[in-house]
Structures are given as C-alpha cells and as structure tokens.
C-alpha positions in Angstrom: -10.6 73.1 7.9 -8.1 70.5 8.3 -8.8 68.0 11.3 -6.4 68.2 14.5 -3.8 65.2 14.0 -3.4 63.4 17.6 -0.5 63.8 19.4 1.5 60.7 21.0 -1.0 60.4 24.2 -3.9 60.6 22.3 -3.0 57.8 19.9 -2.2 55.6 23.0 -5.6 56.4 24.3 -7.3 55.6 21.2 -5.0 52.3 20.6 -6.3 51.2 24.3 -9.7 51.8 23.8 -9.9 49.9 20.4 -8.0 46.8 22.1 -10.7 46.9 25.0 -13.6 46.9 22.7 -11.9 44.1 21.0 -11.1 42.2 23.6 -14.5 42.4 25.0 -16.0 40.6 21.3 -13.7 37.4 22.5 -14.4 35.0 25.1 -12.5 35.2 28.1 -9.4 32.6 28.2 -11.0 30.3 31.0 -14.1 30.0 28.5 -12.1 29.4 25.9 -10.5 26.3 27.1 -14.2 24.9 28.8 -15.1 25.1 25.6 -12.0 23.0 24.0 -12.4 20.3 26.4 -15.7 19.1 24.0 -14.5 19.9 20.2 -12.8 17.1 18.3 -9.1 17.2 17.1 -10.4 18.7 13.5 -12.4 21.2 15.4 -9.5 22.1 17.5 -7.1 22.8 14.3 -9.5 24.9 12.9 -10.3 27.0 16.1 -6.2 27.4 16.7 -6.3 29.6 13.5 -8.9 32.0 14.7 -6.4 34.2 16.8 -3.2 34.0 18.9 -5.2 33.4 22.0 -7.2 30.8 20.7 -4.3 29.3 19.4 -2.7 28.8 22.7 -6.0 27.6 24.4 -6.7 25.0 21.7 -3.3 23.9 22.1 -2.9 23.1 25.5 -1.8 19.7 27.1 -4.8 19.3 29.2 -7.3 19.5 26.2 -4.8 17.3 23.9 -3.7 14.1 26.2 -7.2 12.9 26.5 -7.8 12.8 23.1 -4.1 11.7 22.5 -4.5 8.6 25.1 -7.6 7.5 23.7 -6.3 7.4 19.9 -2.8 6.4 19.9 -1.5 5.5 24.1 1.5 4.2 22.8 2.6 7.6 21.7 0.6 9.6 24.3 2.8 7.5 27.0 6.2 9.3 25.1 5.5 12.6 27.1 6.9 10.8 30.3 10.0 10.4 28.6 10.0 13.3 26.4 8.1 16.0 28.6 8.7 19.4 26.2 6.7 17.7 23.0 3.3 18.9 23.5 0.6 16.4 23.3 -0.7 17.9 20.0 2.3 17.2 18.3 1.8 13.5 19.6 -1.2 13.6 18.1 -0.5 14.7 14.8 2.9 12.4 14.6 0.1 9.0 15.3 -2.9 10.9 12.6 -0.2 10.9 9.9 1.2 7.7 10.5 -1.9 6.0 10.8 -3.1 7.6 7.1 0.2 6.7 5.7 -0.6 3.0 6.8 -4.2 2.7 6.0 -3.3 4.9 2.5 -5.4 2.7 -0.3 -2.7 1.6 -2.6 -3.2 3.5 -6.3 -4.6 1.8 -9.5 -2.1 -0.4 -11.6 -0.6 1.0 -14.6 -0.8 -2.1 -16.0 -3.5 -3.7 -17.5 -4.7 -7.6 -17.7 -5.4 -6.4 -21.3 -1.5 -6.5 -22.1 -0.3 -8.8 -20.8 0.5 -12.4 -22.1 1.5 -15.9 -20.1 3.9 -18.3 -22.0 4.3 -21.6 -20.5 6.1 -24.4 -21.2 6.3 -27.9 -19.6 8.9 -30.6 -20.5 10.5 -33.5 -19.9 14.1 -35.5 -20.9 14.6 -32.2 -23.2 11.4 -32.7 -24.5 8.3 -29.9 -24.7 5.3 -31.8 -23.7 3.7 -28.4 -24.3 3.9 -24.9 -24.8 1.3 -22.8 -24.0 0.7 -18.3 -25.5 -2.0 -17.0 -24.7 -3.3 -13.8 -23.3 -4.1 -13.5 -19.7 -7.2 -11.6 -20.4 -8.6 -15.0 -22.0 -7.9 -17.0 -18.8 -11.0 -17.8 -16.1 -9.5 -15.7 -13.1 -12.4 -16.0 -10.8 -11.3 -12.3 -9.5 -7.8 -13.2 -8.1 -4.4 -13.5 -9.6 -5.1 -17.1 -10.5 -5.9 -18.4 -13.8 -6.9 -21.3 -15.4 -6.5 -22.6 -19.2 -7.6 -26.1 -20.8 -4.7 -27.7 -22.4 -5.9 -29.1 -25.8 -2.4 -30.5 -27.1 -3.4 -34.4 -26.2 -2.8 -36.3 -22.8 -0.5 -38.7 -21.9 -0.1 -41.3 -19.3 1.0 -39.5 -16.0 4.8 -39.0 -15.5 7.1 -42.0 -13.5 8.8 -41.2 -10.5 11.8 -39.6 -10.4 11.6 -38.4 -13.9 13.7 -35.1 -14.3 11.0 -32.2 -15.1 11.5 -28.5 -16.5 8.7 -25.8 -15.6 8.7 -22.4 -17.2 6.1 -19.5 -16.7 7.1 -16.2 -18.3 4.9 -13.2 -18.4 5.2 -11.0 -21.6 4.1 -7.3 -22.2 2.2 -7.0 -25.5 4.1 -6.0 -28.4 7.3 -7.8 -26.4 8.5 -4.6 -25.0 9.4 -6.9 -21.7 9.4 -10.1 -20.2 9.6 -11.1 -16.9 9.9 -15.0 -15.5 7.8 -16.1 -13.0 8.9 -19.3 -12.5 12.2 -21.7 -14.4 11.7 -24.8 -12.1 13.7 -28.1 -12.9 13.5 -31.0 -11.0 12.7 -34.7 -10.4 9.4 -35.9 -9.0 9.7 -38.3 -5.7 6.9 -40.4 -6.9 4.2 -41.1 -9.3 0.9 -38.4 -9.4 -2.1 -37.3 -11.0 -1.3 -33.7 -10.3 1.8 -31.4 -10.3 2.4 -28.4 -8.0 5.1 -26.3 -8.6 6.3 -23.2 -7.0 8.9 -20.8 -6.5 9.4 -16.9 -4.2 9.4 -14.4 -6.5 11.9 -11.6 -6.1 10.9 -8.1 -4.2 10.1 -5.3 -6.6 13.2 -3.0 -7.4 12.0 -0.5 -5.0 12.4 -2.6 -2.0 15.8 -4.0 -0.1 17.0 -7.4 -1.9 17.8 -8.4 1.6 13.9 -8.9 2.4 11.8 -11.6 1.2 8.7 -10.6 -1.4 6.3 -12.7 0.8 4.8 -14.3 -2.5 5.5 -17.0 -4.5 4.9 -18.1 -8.2 2.4 -21.1 -8.4 1.9 -23.4 -10.9 -0.3 -26.5 -10.7 -0.9 -28.8 -13.8 -2.9 -32.6 -14.1 -0.2 -35.2 -15.3 -2.4 -36.1 -18.0 -1.9 -32.6 -19.0 -5.8 -31.3 -19.3 -5.7 -28.5 -17.3 -3.4 -26.5 -16.3 -3.2 -23.0 -13.3 -0.8 -20.7 -12.9 -1.4 -17.6 -10.0 0.5 -15.8 -7.1 0.3 -16.9 -3.9 0.7 -14.9 -0.3 2.8 -16.8 1.9 1.4 -15.5 5.2 -1.9 -17.2 4.4 -1.6 -19.3 1.1 -4.0 -16.9 -0.7 -4.0 -15.9 -3.8 -3.5 -12.2 -4.4 -6.1 -9.9 -6.0 -5.8 -8.8 -9.7 -4.8 -5.5 -8.7 -1.7 -6.8 -6.4 -0.8 -9.3 -9.1 -0.3 -6.3 -11.5 1.2 -3.9 -9.2 3.6 -6.6 -8.6 4.1 -7.1 -12.3 4.5 -3.6 -13.1 7.6 -3.1 -11.4 9.2 -5.5 -14.2 7.5 -4.9 -17.2 6.5 -1.2 -17.1 9.0 1.9 -17.1 9.5 3.0 -13.2 8.1 6.7 -13.2 10.8 8.2 -11.3 13.4 7.5 -13.6 13.3 10.9 -14.6 13.3 12.4 -11.3 
C-alpha cells in the first residue's frame, strides 16, 4: 500500500517543524554576539562560515571595532569619513597590507658561485693592475663586501691631482652577461695612502628610473696596492648590504626576467 502524499498544507507544517527543530539546535542571536566578543580575528572568520546567521553575528561592527582600533588605528579612523565600510573590511585590508609589507623576500636566483669580479685601476692611461677573480674565492664576512689581496707588486702612492680611472664589472660565468658596477674617472685632491671611490647604482629594471636606488658601489684600495675591497653600501645607514640582497640586486641585470614570457 503506497503512503499518502502530503498536501500543500501538510508540507508547510512539516517544513515549519524542521525549521523549529533546527533553530533549537543553534544558539540564540544574543549568545552568538556575546561569544563573538571573546574570539580572535581568525576564529571570527572561521565562525562566520557556519551559517548565514553566524556570519551576520560575527561581522558586526560592534565586534570588529575594538579589534580594528587596536591593530590598525589609522584605518579605524576612516570609518568617520566612510561610515558605510564595515570594520571587518577595514581590518582585512590592514592585515593584507601588513603581510605584503613584511613578506620576506624570495631567495635570489643568482648564486655567489656564478659571478666573477673584474677590477682595473689605471692612471695616466697606464693600468696599475687588473683583477679577474670569482667572488666566491674572496673574503666577504657575510655581507656584500669582498676583500682581495693584490699580488701584482706595489707603488709609492699617487701624487695629488693625478688622474685616476677605476672600473669594476660583475660578469656572469661563461660571459653570458656583464654589469658595470663602477666606471669612475677623476683626480685625487691630495696625496693619500688609501683611495675610496663610490658611485650610485641604477635602479633595477622593475623600478622607476626617476627614483634613486638608495645603494652605491663602493671600492677602497690601498695606494700601495696591497689590498683592495669592493662592495655595495646602503646610503641610508652606510652599511654594507647582505649577500642575498646584493645577489637579488645583481640578478636584475645579469639574469633574464622571469616575467618576460608573460
């Protein structure tokens, strides 16, 4: 014997009973709001996915206002000018900006084992010495500053106002690419036992050419030509950049851009 099908009124009653049963299993609205005040932002975001009513309770401005004010006070004040923007949206925007700003840089694709330094110092058109040596063989002390002992003899200083030319190139192994770090020419103002040369480096290709790079190529040489050092300095604090920061900068000029195929 087939069961009798429910008429329209019977279906409505059944739907009403099911709705009442389901609502009894869910906490009341006031309880949700009270609990929401004790939850952290991540838990609030997860709880808002339970149901529509939970989403509404967990997204209230009264819940997110203290969280936004304590973590991102400047964004919280935007509510005065843009009252229609909910606090949870302001908090999400601030959190995304914080993560982007503090995102650690990716590991450089360029290795210290793959670059060679070529350095030439000359005066009056006559080369004093020329060096071509792998960067990995130089002492770096964990920063982008490399020391090399010059074994090509020495000379007794340089006279004041004597013309000098200093060239420092970074070469990718196999001569696949070359980048000029410094090509300085000028006169020393006085007799000295040590020369210090620096030139501002260009911005990487991904940055605007109208903005300074904030770093300079640095070269120091004993005027007896016994020791020479090269490196990259930050102009903000005049400290040498790290090995990874130096490699990340050089890879813009020595390696093909990963976005070329896009």
